[in-house]
KELUMMAR-694622 format. One record per residue: residue in three letters; x, y, z of N, C-alpha, C in turn. Coordinates in nm, 4 decimals, padded with zeros to 6 digits. Example, Ala and Ser with C-alpha at 12.3 -4.5 7.8 and 13.67 -1.06 7.14 Angstrom:
# KELUMMAR-694622
[pt 'ALA' [01.3190 -00.5690 00.7800] [01.2300 -00.4500 00.7800] [01.3200 -00.3300 00.7800]]
[pt 'SER' [01.2850 -00.2250 00.7080] [01.3670 -00.1060 00.7140] [01.2900 00.0030 00.7870]]
# end
This chain:
# KELUMMAR-694622
[pt 'MET' [01.7153 -04.3027 -00.4856] [01.7596 -04.1647 -00.5018] [01.6558 -04.0879 -00.5821]]
[pt 'SER' [01.6357 -03.9618 -00.5447] [01.5390 -03.8794 -00.6165] [01.5874 -03.8541 -00.7578]]
[pt 'SER' [01.4939 -03.8421 -00.8496] [01.5315 -03.8110 -00.9868] [01.5822 -03.6682 -00.9938]]
[pt 'PRO' [01.6800 -03.6411 -01.0839] [01.7366 -03.5066 -01.0930] [01.6301 -03.4038 -01.1271]]
[pt 'LEU' [01.6448 -03.2863 -01.0675] [01.5548 -03.1760 -01.0974] [01.6196 -03.0875 -01.2023]]
[pt 'PRO' [01.5424 -03.0303 -01.2898] [01.5997 -02.9394 -01.3880] [01.6452 -02.8109 -01.3221]]
[pt 'SER' [01.7375 -02.7434 -01.3835] [01.7803 -02.6142 -01.3337] [01.6640 -02.5160 -01.3427]]
[pt 'SER' [01.6751 -02.4059 -01.2664] [01.5689 -02.3066 -01.2665] [01.5477 -02.2533 -01.4073]]
[pt 'PRO' [01.4217 -02.2246 -01.4438] [01.3938 -02.1743 -01.5784] [01.4680 -02.0444 -01.6073]]
[pt 'SER' [01.4895 -02.0176 -01.7338] [01.5550 -01.8952 -01.7780] [01.4509 -01.7824 -01.7816]]
[pt 'PRO' [01.4884 -01.6553 -01.7575] [01.6209 -01.6101 -01.7223] [01.6564 -01.6395 -01.5777]]
[pt 'SER' [01.7857 -01.6498 -01.5523] [01.8317 -01.6801 -01.4172] [01.7989 -01.5672 -01.3208]]
[pt 'VAL' [01.7546 -01.6017 -01.2022] [01.7328 -01.5019 -01.0974] [01.8618 -01.4269 -01.0689]]
[pt 'LEU' [01.9733 -01.4971 -01.0764] [02.1016 -01.4374 -01.0424] [02.1459 -01.3308 -01.1416]]
[pt 'ASP' [02.0854 -01.3293 -01.2581] [02.1245 -01.2340 -01.3610] [02.0254 -01.1199 -01.3799]]
[pt 'LEU' [01.9240 -01.1123 -01.2956] [01.8250 -01.0054 -01.3080] [01.8822 -00.8710 -01.2665]]
[pt 'ALA' [01.9634 -00.8691 -01.1624] [02.0240 -00.7457 -01.1124] [02.1354 -00.7846 -01.0165]]
[pt 'PRO' [02.2391 -00.7017 -01.0036] [02.3476 -00.7357 -00.9117] [02.3087 -00.7282 -00.7643]]
[pt 'VAL' [02.2074 -00.6479 -00.7339] [02.1571 -00.6383 -00.5969] [02.0059 -00.6579 -00.5995]]
[pt 'VAL' [01.9582 -00.7474 -00.5156] [01.8142 -00.7723 -00.5031] [01.7677 -00.7175 -00.3682]]
[pt 'PRO' [01.6871 -00.6124 -00.3665] [01.6354 -00.5606 -00.2403] [01.5449 -00.6639 -00.1723]]
[pt 'VAL' [01.5665 -00.6835 -00.0434] [01.4850 -00.7748 00.0360] [01.3863 -00.6891 00.1154]]
[pt 'VAL' [01.2581 -00.6994 00.0780] [01.1558 -00.6063 00.1257] [01.0634 -00.6741 00.2266]]
[pt 'VAL' [01.0418 -00.6081 00.3405] [00.9417 -00.6498 00.4392] [00.8403 -00.5373 00.4507]]
[pt 'LEU' [00.7163 -00.5646 00.4131] [00.6138 -00.4600 00.4121] [00.5018 -00.4913 00.5106]]
[pt 'GLU' [00.4674 -00.3922 00.5900] [00.3553 -00.4047 00.6820] [00.2259 -00.3566 00.6190]]
[pt 'ASP' [00.2362 -00.2726 00.5166] [00.1193 -00.2136 00.4514] [00.1328 -00.2336 00.3009]]
[pt 'ALA' [00.0422 -00.3091 00.2424] [00.0489 -00.3367 00.0991] [00.0336 -00.2099 00.0150]]
[pt 'ALA' [-00.0245 -00.1053 00.0726] [-00.0397 00.0201 -00.0013] [00.0950 00.0843 -00.0334]]
[pt 'ASP' [00.1984 00.0459 00.0396] [00.3312 00.1015 00.0147] [00.4048 00.0280 -00.0969]]
[pt 'ALA' [00.3528 -00.0851 -00.1402] [00.4271 -00.1720 -00.2316] [00.4565 -00.1054 -00.3651]]
[pt 'VAL' [00.3565 -00.0440 -00.4258] [00.3745 00.0128 -00.5595] [00.4710 00.1310 -00.5595]]
[pt 'PRO' [00.4526 00.2324 -00.4732] [00.5500 00.3428 -00.4738] [00.6906 00.2987 -00.4354]]
[pt 'LEU' [00.7006 00.2006 -00.3464] [00.8318 00.1492 -00.3097] [00.8973 00.0802 -00.4283]]
[pt 'ALA' [00.8218 -00.0021 -00.4975] [00.8761 -00.0725 -00.6137] [00.9176 00.0264 -00.7218]]
[pt 'ARG' [00.8381 00.1292 -00.7430] [00.8727 00.2287 -00.8446] [01.0014 00.3016 -00.8088]]
[pt 'ALA' [01.0204 00.3284 -00.6810] [01.1443 00.3944 -00.6365] [01.2651 00.3044 -00.6592]]
[pt 'LEU' [01.2506 00.1765 -00.6296] [01.3617 00.0833 -00.6492] [01.3953 00.0676 -00.7971]]
[pt 'VAL' [01.2936 00.0551 -00.8803] [01.3159 00.0418 -01.0242] [01.3830 00.1680 -01.0789]]
[pt 'ALA' [01.3348 00.2852 -01.0364] [01.3935 00.4110 -01.0824] [01.5392 00.4226 -01.0407]]
[pt 'GLY' [01.5735 00.3607 -00.9274] [01.7109 00.3620 -00.8800] [01.7998 00.2570 -00.9435]]
[pt 'GLY' [01.7423 00.1728 -01.0289] [01.8228 00.0739 -01.0994] [01.8195 -00.0655 -01.0416]]
[pt 'LEU' [01.7224 -00.0926 -00.9532] [01.7104 -00.2250 -00.8921] [01.5727 -00.2836 -00.9259]]
[pt 'PRO' [01.5569 -00.3457 -01.0414] [01.4242 -00.3930 -01.0835] [01.3797 -00.5241 -01.0208]]
[pt 'ALA' [01.4744 -00.6080 -00.9755] [01.4373 -00.7350 -00.9127] [01.4105 -00.7109 -00.7651]]
[pt 'ILE' [01.2912 -00.7454 -00.7194] [01.2479 -00.7114 -00.5834] [01.1945 -00.8358 -00.5152]]
[pt 'GLU' [01.2546 -00.8705 -00.4032] [01.2102 -00.9858 -00.3244] [01.1231 -00.9375 -00.2088]]
[pt 'VAL' [00.9956 -00.9689 -00.2142] [00.9036 -00.9358 -00.1045] [00.8921 -01.0582 -00.0153]]
[pt 'THR' [00.9348 -01.0459 00.1084] [00.9363 -01.1611 00.1968] [00.7978 -01.1909 00.2525]]
[pt 'LEU' [00.7684 -01.3183 00.2661] [00.6381 -01.3606 00.3186] [00.6403 -01.3649 00.4714]]
[pt 'ARG' [00.6803 -01.2540 00.5300] [00.6918 -01.2462 00.6762] [00.5781 -01.1674 00.7395]]
[pt 'THR' [00.4956 -01.1048 00.6569] [00.3863 -01.0232 00.7093] [00.2571 -01.0580 00.6369]]
[pt 'PRO' [00.1429 -01.0299 00.6990] [00.0148 -01.0557 00.6333] [-00.0041 -00.9763 00.5048]]
[pt 'ALA' [00.0713 -00.8670 00.4889] [00.0547 -00.7818 00.3710] [00.1330 -00.8318 00.2501]]
[pt 'ALA' [00.2163 -00.9323 00.2679] [00.3124 -00.9691 00.1637] [00.2467 -01.0100 00.0320]]
[pt 'LEU' [00.1496 -01.0988 00.0358] [00.0885 -01.1466 -00.0885] [00.0155 -01.0347 -00.1620]]
[pt 'ASP' [-00.0537 -00.9489 -00.0876] [-00.1196 -00.8352 -00.1514] [-00.0165 -00.7400 -00.2113]]
[pt 'ALA' [00.0978 -00.7269 -00.1445] [00.2042 -00.6409 -00.1962] [00.2586 -00.6968 -00.3278]]
[pt 'ILE' [00.2815 -00.8270 -00.3323] [00.3290 -00.8905 -00.4554] [00.2274 -00.8713 -00.5672]]
[pt 'ARG' [00.1012 -00.8915 -00.5334] [-00.0058 -00.8780 -00.6330] [-00.0107 -00.7348 -00.6892]]
[pt 'ALA' [00.0061 -00.6372 -00.6023] [00.0011 -00.4975 -00.6449] [00.1184 -00.4631 -00.7361]]
[pt 'VAL' [00.2379 -00.5057 -00.6991] [00.3558 -00.4751 -00.7808] [00.3462 -00.5455 -00.9158]]
[pt 'ALA' [00.3051 -00.6718 -00.9129] [00.2917 -00.7472 -01.0379] [00.1915 -00.6815 -01.1318]]
[pt 'GLY' [00.0874 -00.6237 -01.0761] [-00.0176 -00.5654 -01.1590] [00.0071 -00.4227 -01.2020]]
[pt 'GLU' [00.0860 -00.3472 -01.1228] [00.0968 -00.2033 -01.1485] [00.2366 -00.1536 -01.1817]]
[pt 'VAL' [00.3369 -00.2382 -01.1649] [00.4751 -00.1952 -01.1935] [00.5374 -00.2967 -01.2886]]
[pt 'PRO' [00.5030 -00.2893 -01.4170] [00.5506 -00.3913 -01.5114] [00.7018 -00.3932 -01.5284]]
[pt 'GLU' [00.7682 -00.2828 -01.4955] [00.9139 -00.2794 -01.5081] [00.9829 -00.3598 -01.3980]]
[pt 'ALA' [00.9120 -00.3888 -01.2917] [00.9691 -00.4641 -01.1805] [00.9571 -00.6143 -01.2049]]
[pt 'VAL' [01.0534 -00.6879 -01.1540] [01.0464 -00.8336 -01.1509] [01.0304 -00.8702 -01.0039]]
[pt 'VAL' [00.9072 -00.8938 -00.9625] [00.8789 -00.9147 -00.8210] [00.8804 -01.0632 -00.7887]]
[pt 'GLY' [00.9455 -01.0957 -00.6774] [00.9513 -01.2335 -00.6321] [00.9098 -01.2452 -00.4871]]
[pt 'ALA' [00.8977 -01.3670 -00.4407] [00.8588 -01.3938 -00.3019] [00.9757 -01.4554 -00.2275]]
[pt 'GLY' [01.0046 -01.4029 -00.1093] [01.1101 -01.4569 -00.0257] [01.0539 -01.5185 00.1006]]
[pt 'THR' [01.1406 -01.5824 00.1773] [01.1023 -01.6545 00.2983] [00.9920 -01.7552 00.2682]]
[pt 'VAL' [01.0040 -01.8230 00.1548] [00.9091 -01.9278 00.1168] [00.9518 -02.0567 00.1863]]
[pt 'ILE' [00.8650 -02.1107 00.2712] [00.9044 -02.2280 00.3498] [00.8052 -02.3442 00.3417]]
[pt 'THR' [00.6931 -02.3260 00.2703] [00.5960 -02.4346 00.2577] [00.5470 -02.4444 00.1135]]
[pt 'PRO' [00.5024 -02.5630 00.0715] [00.4443 -02.5763 -00.0619] [00.3232 -02.4861 -00.0813]]
[pt 'GLU' [00.2458 -02.4649 00.0242] [00.1292 -02.3773 00.0136] [00.1721 -02.2347 -00.0219]]
[pt 'GLN' [00.2790 -02.1887 00.0392] [00.3275 -02.0541 00.0089] [00.3775 -02.0439 -00.1355]]
[pt 'VAL' [00.4345 -02.1515 -00.1864] [00.4771 -02.1521 -00.3264] [00.3582 -02.1215 -00.4165]]
[pt 'GLY' [00.2493 -02.1952 -00.3973] [00.1305 -02.1745 -00.4796] [00.0705 -02.0372 -00.4623]]
[pt 'GLU' [00.0620 -01.9905 -00.3382] [00.0034 -01.8592 -00.3116] [00.0864 -01.7481 -00.3750]]
[pt 'ALA' [00.2182 -01.7605 -00.3659] [00.3056 -01.6570 -00.4193] [00.2956 -01.6488 -00.5716]]
[pt 'VAL' [00.2975 -01.7640 -00.6365] [00.2879 -01.7651 -00.7825] [00.1507 -01.7141 -00.8275]]
[pt 'ASP' [00.0455 -01.7533 -00.7569] [-00.0882 -01.7036 -00.7893] [-00.0972 -01.5514 -00.7758]]
[pt 'ALA' [-00.0198 -01.4964 -00.6809] [-00.0210 -01.3519 -00.6592] [00.0611 -01.2769 -00.7640]]
[pt 'GLY' [00.1411 -01.3506 -00.8413] [00.2196 -01.2864 -00.9457] [00.3692 -01.2907 -00.9270]]
[pt 'ALA' [00.4173 -01.3647 -00.8265] [00.5615 -01.3744 -00.8054] [00.6290 -01.4391 -00.9253]]
[pt 'ARG' [00.7392 -01.3804 -00.9695] [00.8106 -01.4294 -01.0866] [00.9374 -01.5062 -01.0494]]
[pt 'PHE' [00.9676 -01.5121 -00.9214] [01.0723 -01.6005 -00.8716] [01.0475 -01.6265 -00.7241]]
[pt 'LEU' [01.1102 -01.7318 -00.6720] [01.0911 -01.7739 -00.5333] [01.2265 -01.7888 -00.4651]]
[pt 'VAL' [01.2312 -01.7505 -00.3382] [01.3538 -01.7622 -00.2598] [01.3190 -01.8232 -00.1247]]
[pt 'SER' [01.3951 -01.9251 -00.0843] [01.3709 -01.9876 00.0455] [01.4961 -01.9765 00.1317]]
[pt 'PRO' [01.4810 -01.9718 00.2645] [01.5972 -01.9664 00.3522] [01.6671 -02.1007 00.3665]]
[pt 'GLY' [01.5972 -02.2079 00.3317] [01.6508 -02.3442 00.3368] [01.5643 -02.4312 00.2475]]
[pt 'TRP' [01.5872 -02.5621 00.2483] [01.5055 -02.6459 00.1612] [01.4879 -02.7849 00.2212]]
[pt 'THR' [01.3772 -02.8475 00.1813] [01.3494 -02.9882 00.2067] [01.3099 -03.0498 00.0730]]
[pt 'GLU' [01.3001 -03.1809 00.0679] [01.2585 -03.2456 -00.0565] [01.1186 -03.1984 -00.0985]]
[pt 'VAL' [01.0292 -03.1871 -00.0018] [00.8919 -03.1461 -00.0321] [00.8890 -03.0039 -00.0872]]
[pt 'LEU' [00.9604 -02.9127 -00.0219] [00.9626 -02.7744 -00.0673] [01.0297 -02.7631 -00.2041]]
[pt 'LEU' [01.1376 -02.8377 -00.2232] [01.2076 -02.8333 -00.3514] [01.1173 -02.8808 -00.4653]]
[pt 'ASP' [01.0430 -02.9874 -00.4407] [00.9497 -03.0363 -00.5432] [00.8446 -02.9313 -00.5772]]
[pt 'ALA' [00.7956 -02.8618 -00.4746] [00.6936 -02.7592 -00.4981] [00.7504 -02.6425 -00.5782]]
[pt 'MET' [00.8721 -02.6002 -00.5449] [00.9328 -02.4895 -00.6185] [00.9623 -02.5307 -00.7623]]
[pt 'ARG' [01.0086 -02.6538 -00.7803] [01.0332 -02.7035 -00.9152] [00.9046 -02.7041 -00.9978]]
[pt 'GLY' [00.7956 -02.7414 -00.9366] [00.6685 -02.7494 -01.0086] [00.5999 -02.6169 -01.0293]]
[pt 'SER' [00.6560 -02.5087 -00.9732] [00.5890 -02.3784 -00.9795] [00.5964 -02.3145 -01.1174]]
[pt 'GLY' [00.6967 -02.3520 -01.1952] [00.7127 -02.2923 -01.3267] [00.7887 -02.1613 -01.3281]]
[pt 'VAL' [00.8369 -02.1155 -01.2114] [00.9157 -01.9925 -01.2057] [01.0534 -02.0241 -01.1484]]
[pt 'PRO' [01.1537 -01.9377 -01.1756] [01.2868 -01.9599 -01.1184] [01.2825 -01.9605 -00.9661]]
[pt 'PHE' [01.3761 -02.0332 -00.9057] [01.3771 -02.0431 -00.7595] [01.5202 -02.0536 -00.7094]]
[pt 'LEU' [01.5402 -02.0070 -00.5852] [01.6693 -02.0135 -00.5183] [01.6503 -02.0793 -00.3823]]
[pt 'PRO' [01.6789 -02.2091 -00.3704] [01.6728 -02.2731 -00.2395] [01.7920 -02.2315 -00.1547]]
[pt 'GLY' [01.7680 -02.2125 -00.0267] [01.8728 -02.1648 00.0620] [01.9646 -02.2747 00.1105]]
[pt 'VAL' [02.0946 -02.2419 00.1196] [02.1961 -02.3345 00.1713] [02.2910 -02.2590 00.2626]]
[pt 'SER' [02.3541 -02.3332 00.3530] [02.4596 -02.2738 00.4353] [02.5739 -02.3713 00.4607]]
[pt 'THR' [02.5666 -02.4924 00.4037] [02.6737 -02.5905 00.4210] [02.7102 -02.6539 00.2880]]
[pt 'THR' [02.8317 -02.7091 00.2828] [02.8780 -02.7763 00.1619] [02.7894 -02.8954 00.1280]]
[pt 'SER' [02.7477 -02.9710 00.2279] [02.6638 -03.0883 00.2021] [02.5314 -03.0489 00.1376]]
[pt 'GLU' [02.4739 -02.9382 00.1808] [02.3488 -02.8917 00.1196] [02.3709 -02.8536 -00.0264]]
[pt 'VAL' [02.4842 -02.7904 -00.0552] [02.5148 -02.7542 -00.1937] [02.5284 -02.8795 -00.2794]]
[pt 'VAL' [02.6033 -02.9786 -00.2300] [02.6228 -03.1026 -00.3055] [02.4892 -03.1730 -00.3272]]
[pt 'ALA' [02.4037 -03.1738 -00.2254] [02.2736 -03.2392 -00.2383] [02.1895 -03.1740 -00.3480]]
[pt 'LEU' [02.1952 -03.0426 -00.3579] [02.1199 -02.9745 -00.4636] [02.1824 -03.0000 -00.6009]]
[pt 'LEU' [02.3144 -03.0021 -00.6073] [02.3793 -03.0315 -00.7345] [02.3415 -03.1702 -00.7845]]
[pt 'GLU' [02.3279 -03.2654 -00.6925] [02.2841 -03.4001 -00.7299] [02.1476 -03.3971 -00.7971]]
[pt 'ARG' [02.0658 -03.2995 -00.7575] [01.9299 -03.2885 -00.8084] [01.9188 -03.1922 -00.9266]]
[pt 'GLY' [02.0330 -03.1488 -00.9777] [02.0330 -03.0635 -01.0957] [02.0123 -02.9166 -01.0692]]
[pt 'VAL' [02.0134 -02.8760 -00.9438] [01.9940 -02.7359 -00.9080] [02.1308 -02.6723 -00.8870]]
[pt 'ARG' [02.1601 -02.5688 -00.9622] [02.2922 -02.5070 -00.9581] [02.2908 -02.3635 -00.9079]]
[pt 'GLU' [02.1732 -02.3088 -00.8872] [02.1614 -02.1707 -00.8412] [02.0910 -02.1688 -00.7065]]
[pt 'MET' [02.1548 -02.1037 -00.6090] [02.1109 -02.1157 -00.4707] [02.1250 -01.9826 -00.3971]]
[pt 'LYS' [02.0540 -01.9720 -00.2881] [02.0726 -01.8622 -00.1945] [02.1692 -01.9091 -00.0853]]
[pt 'PHE' [02.2689 -01.8281 -00.0532] [02.3599 -01.8592 00.0579] [02.3166 -01.7754 00.1767]]
[pt 'PHE' [02.2649 -01.8432 00.2794] [02.2032 -01.7729 00.3921] [02.2239 -01.8501 00.5219]]
[pt 'PRO' [02.2482 -01.7797 00.6335] [02.2756 -01.6367 00.6467] [02.4221 -01.6079 00.6121]]
[pt 'ALA' [02.4457 -01.5289 00.5118] [02.5766 -01.5181 00.4487] [02.6890 -01.4830 00.5460]]
[pt 'GLN' [02.6748 -01.3738 00.6154] [02.7831 -01.3323 00.7045] [02.8049 -01.4324 00.8178]]
[pt 'ALA' [02.6962 -01.4766 00.8786] [02.7069 -01.5699 00.9909] [02.7570 -01.7068 00.9489]]
[pt 'ALA' [02.7331 -01.7452 00.8223] [02.7696 -01.8784 00.7746] [02.9101 -01.8861 00.7160]]
[pt 'GLY' [02.9841 -01.7781 00.7209] [03.1218 -01.7830 00.6732] [03.1592 -01.6768 00.5728]]
[pt 'GLY' [03.0603 -01.6044 00.5216] [03.0881 -01.4899 00.4365] [03.1639 -01.5212 00.3095]]
[pt 'THR' [03.2412 -01.4231 00.2647] [03.3133 -01.4358 00.1387] [03.4187 -01.5456 00.1442]]
[pt 'ALA' [03.4808 -01.5647 00.2591] [03.5837 -01.6688 00.2702] [03.5247 -01.8069 00.2438]]
[pt 'TYR' [03.4053 -01.8302 00.2956] [03.3409 -01.9610 00.2761] [03.3051 -01.9811 00.1285]]
[pt 'LEU' [03.2446 -01.8803 00.0679] [03.2052 -01.8928 -00.0724] [03.3270 -01.9077 -00.1630]]
[pt 'LYS' [03.4341 -01.8370 -00.1319] [03.5573 -01.8495 -00.2107] [03.6120 -01.9911 -00.2020]]
[pt 'SER' [03.5996 -02.0526 -00.0846] [03.6471 -02.1899 -00.0662] [03.5635 -02.2896 -00.1462]]
[pt 'LEU' [03.4343 -02.2599 -00.1658] [03.3480 -02.3496 -00.2420] [03.3741 -02.3431 -00.3922]]
[pt 'ALA' [03.4294 -02.2317 -00.4392] [03.4441 -02.2123 -00.5838] [03.5376 -02.3147 -00.6466]]
[pt 'GLY' [03.6372 -02.3608 -00.5727] [03.7307 -02.4578 -00.6274] [03.6686 -02.5951 -00.6513]]
[pt 'PRO' [03.6182 -02.6598 -00.5458] [03.5622 -02.7939 -00.5635] [03.4237 -02.7964 -00.6268]]
[pt 'LEU' [03.3491 -02.6862 -00.6180] [03.2110 -02.6845 -00.6677] [03.1889 -02.5632 -00.7583]]
[pt 'PRO' [03.2627 -02.5530 -00.8683] [03.2535 -02.4336 -00.9524] [03.1202 -02.4194 -01.0237]]
[pt 'GLN' [03.0447 -02.5298 -01.0333] [02.9169 -02.5240 -01.1046] [02.8060 -02.4597 -01.0220]]
[pt 'ALA' [02.8277 -02.4397 -00.8947] [02.7267 -02.3783 -00.8074] [02.7412 -02.2263 -00.8098]]
[pt 'ARG' [02.6270 -02.1568 -00.8240] [02.6243 -02.0107 -00.8204] [02.5298 -01.9663 -00.7096]]
[pt 'PHE' [02.5611 -01.8510 -00.6509] [02.4915 -01.8107 -00.5294] [02.4430 -01.6666 -00.5324]]
[pt 'CYS' [02.3344 -01.6451 -00.4553] [02.2909 -01.5127 -00.4136] [02.3064 -01.5064 -00.2624]]
[pt 'PRO' [02.4161 -01.4528 -00.2109] [02.4330 -01.4416 -00.0665] [02.3384 -01.3360 -00.0091]]
[pt 'THR' [02.2779 -01.3679 00.1033] [02.1862 -01.2771 00.1712] [02.2005 -01.2972 00.3215]]
[pt 'GLY' [02.1952 -01.1892 00.3951] [02.2011 -01.1988 00.5408] [02.3224 -01.1264 00.5958]]
[pt 'GLY' [02.3010 -01.0048 00.6448] [02.4091 -00.9282 00.7042] [02.4957 -00.8537 00.6048]]
[pt 'ILE' [02.4539 -00.8473 00.4794] [02.5332 -00.7802 00.3762] [02.4914 -00.6339 00.3666]]
[pt 'GLY' [02.5915 -00.5466 00.3558] [02.5664 -00.4040 00.3431] [02.6507 -00.3447 00.2329]]
[pt 'PRO' [02.6492 -00.2119 00.2189] [02.7226 -00.1479 00.1091] [02.8725 -00.1671 00.1164]]
[pt 'ASP' [02.9261 -00.1890 00.2365] [03.0702 -00.2085 00.2494] [03.1136 -00.3490 00.2092]]
[pt 'SER' [03.0296 -00.4485 00.2370] [03.0677 -00.5868 00.2075] [03.0170 -00.6367 00.0728]]
[pt 'ALA' [02.9153 -00.5731 00.0150] [02.8588 -00.6200 -00.1116] [02.9627 -00.6315 -00.2231]]
[pt 'PRO' [03.0528 -00.5334 -00.2410] [03.1506 -00.5462 -00.3490] [03.2393 -00.6689 -00.3356]]
[pt 'ASP' [03.2729 -00.7074 -00.2133] [03.3575 -00.8249 -00.1936] [03.2858 -00.9524 -00.2370]]
[pt 'TYR' [03.1564 -00.9600 -00.2092] [03.0783 -01.0757 -00.2547] [03.0674 -01.0765 -00.4071]]
[pt 'LEU' [03.0358 -00.9611 -00.4653] [03.0126 -00.9545 -00.6093] [03.1397 -00.9802 -00.6898]]
[pt 'ALA' [03.2550 -00.9661 -00.6270] [03.3810 -00.9931 -00.6961] [03.4103 -01.1425 -00.7071]]
[pt 'LEU' [03.3367 -01.2262 -00.6343] [03.3612 -01.3705 -00.6373] [03.3037 -01.4313 -00.7651]]
[pt 'PRO' [03.3731 -01.5303 -00.8233] [03.3262 -01.5882 -00.9496] [03.1980 -01.6689 -00.9374]]
[pt 'ASN' [03.1660 -01.7153 -00.8162] [03.0456 -01.7977 -00.7990] [02.9283 -01.7192 -00.7401]]
[pt 'VAL' [02.9364 -01.5881 -00.7399] [02.8273 -01.5026 -00.6907] [02.7689 -01.4253 -00.8085]]
[pt 'GLY' [02.6384 -01.4403 -00.8295] [02.5708 -01.3687 -00.9368] [02.5089 -01.2384 -00.8920]]
[pt 'CYS' [02.4602 -01.2359 -00.7671] [02.4002 -01.1160 -00.7115] [02.4007 -01.1305 -00.5605]]
[pt 'VAL' [02.3688 -01.0234 -00.4910] [02.3537 -01.0277 -00.3461] [02.2150 -00.9763 -00.3100]]
[pt 'GLY' [02.1658 -01.0190 -00.1964] [02.0402 -00.9672 -00.1443] [02.0654 -00.8844 -00.0211]]
[pt 'GLY' [01.9889 -00.7787 -00.0040] [02.0077 -00.6946 00.1131] [01.8953 -00.5951 00.1296]]
[pt 'SER' [01.8951 -00.5274 00.2428] [01.7890 -00.4309 00.2720] [01.8443 -00.2949 00.3125]]
[pt 'TRP' [01.9747 -00.2730 00.2914] [02.0327 -00.1474 00.3381] [01.9778 -00.0260 00.2647]]
[pt 'MET' [01.9239 -00.0471 00.1443] [01.8657 00.0660 00.0706] [01.7207 00.0922 00.1116]]
[pt 'LEU' [01.6743 00.0181 00.2121] [01.5369 00.0305 00.2604] [01.5349 00.0542 00.4119]]
[pt 'PRO' [01.5964 00.1612 00.4591] [01.5958 00.1856 00.6043] [01.4539 00.1984 00.6575]]
[pt 'ALA' [01.4322 00.1437 00.7756] [01.2973 00.1382 00.8316] [01.2345 00.2763 00.8441]]
[pt 'ASP' [01.3146 00.3763 00.8818] [01.2564 00.5096 00.8985] [01.2129 00.5689 00.7651]]
[pt 'ALA' [01.2847 00.5378 00.6575] [01.2459 00.5894 00.5259] [01.1176 00.5230 00.4777]]
[pt 'VAL' [01.1048 00.3927 00.5003] [00.9821 00.3228 00.4613] [00.8641 00.3746 00.5425]]
[pt 'ALA' [00.8844 00.3899 00.6739] [00.7762 00.4380 00.7599] [00.7315 00.5784 00.7206]]
[pt 'ALA' [00.8275 00.6618 00.6794] [00.7951 00.7993 00.6398] [00.7501 00.8082 00.4949]]
[pt 'ARG' [00.7524 00.6958 00.4253] [00.7199 00.6924 00.2822] [00.8061 00.7908 00.2033]]
[pt 'ASP' [00.9336 00.7909 00.2382] [01.0298 00.8788 00.1731] [01.0864 00.8058 00.0514]]
[pt 'TRP' [01.0055 00.8021 -00.0543] [01.0441 00.7247 -00.1726] [01.1626 00.7873 -00.2449]]
[pt 'ASP' [01.1788 00.9193 -00.2362] [01.2936 00.9837 -00.2995] [01.4243 00.9367 -00.2353]]
[pt 'ARG' [01.4232 00.9261 -00.1040] [01.5440 00.8788 -00.0352] [01.5745 00.7344 -00.0731]]
[pt 'ILE' [01.4701 00.6532 -00.0804] [01.4903 00.5126 -00.1171] [01.5428 00.5020 -00.2599]]
[pt 'GLU' [01.4924 00.5857 -00.3484] [01.5435 00.5851 -00.4861] [01.6920 00.6218 -00.4881]]
[pt 'ARG' [01.7319 00.7210 -00.4085] [01.8731 00.7602 -00.4048] [01.9594 00.6463 -00.3520]]
[pt 'LEU' [01.9130 00.5810 -00.2465] [01.9897 00.4701 -00.1888] [01.9963 00.3522 -00.2858]]
[pt 'ALA' [01.8872 00.3289 -00.3583] [01.8873 00.2217 -00.4578] [01.9871 00.2518 -00.5690]]
[pt 'ARG' [01.9929 00.3765 -00.6110] [02.0873 00.4140 -00.7169] [02.2312 00.3950 -00.6689]]
[pt 'GLU' [02.2566 00.4302 -00.5434] [02.3903 00.4096 -00.4879] [02.4246 00.2610 -00.4843]]
[pt 'ALA' [02.3274 00.1786 -00.4455] [02.3509 00.0339 -00.4396] [02.3770 -00.0235 -00.5782]]
[pt 'ALA' [02.2995 00.0199 -00.6765] [02.3183 -00.0285 -00.8127] [02.4535 00.0146 -00.8670]]
[pt 'GLY' [02.4954 00.1352 -00.8362] [02.6246 00.1843 -00.8817] [02.7402 00.1133 -00.8144]]
[pt 'LEU' [02.7242 00.0876 -00.6854] [02.8265 00.0150 -00.6104] [02.8456 -00.1236 -00.6686]]
[pt 'SER' [02.7374 -00.1899 -00.7003] [02.7446 -00.3251 -00.7537] [02.8094 -00.3264 -00.8908]]
[pt 'ALA' [02.7719 -00.2290 -00.9754] [02.8299 -00.2237 -01.1089] [02.9795 -00.2007 -01.1000]]
[pt 'GLY' [03.0207 -00.1147 -01.0083] [03.1627 -00.0890 -00.9922] [03.2367 -00.2127 -00.9450]]
[pt 'ALA' [03.1725 -00.2891 -00.8573] [03.2374 -00.4100 -00.8060] [03.2598 -00.5106 -00.9164]]
[pt 'ARG' [03.1656 -00.5187 -01.0085] [03.1769 -00.6185 -01.1149] [03.2841 -00.5807 -01.2162]]
[pt 'CYS' [03.3145 -00.4542 -01.2273] [03.4086 -00.4101 -01.3304] [03.5528 -00.4050 -01.2803]]
[pt 'ARG' [03.5721 -00.4205 -01.1518] [03.7079 -00.4000 -01.1013] [03.7950 -00.5202 -01.1274]]
# end
């Protein structure tokens, strides 16, 4: 059996913000103004997905020019990407799933990480390894709030960031669950607003998302 892995370093990714914007950028030049708009709207934790050639440069730019932001790398699926993301300045890592090799690489990175899960067995396997904070993906397709609520009883030590298909209408239901620390989503980043570089609109949508999340936590 593999030796237990330590929990993700403090501070917890799940406690950085109630909503983590999931960002896909085609042009790294947009990274800094976009990050500033999100931070101004109350969403300082920003996940830049490694789905485009511009992603690492975008992370590097935000890390260097927007100190108020906590920029992380998403869609991390290889040990090489772990190293590249951390070298670029990523302060946390998020994967859609996990393997032993990827988990070891994320553990060795020195930054907080959220390995992705979608089944009870995957959650138990991570708990065996000392990992208690995870991404639940794809959230809506994998069972949504009902599934996570069912996990809270037998596995109360597991905490999640659900991502995948979540919007402003469903986010409060996720955030009301005791085993959910934050949610990930892109509804505050409509493609037309990003393409038009309408940072004011993105800031307004980010503020609405931050307010919605705060309200959900207080109810």
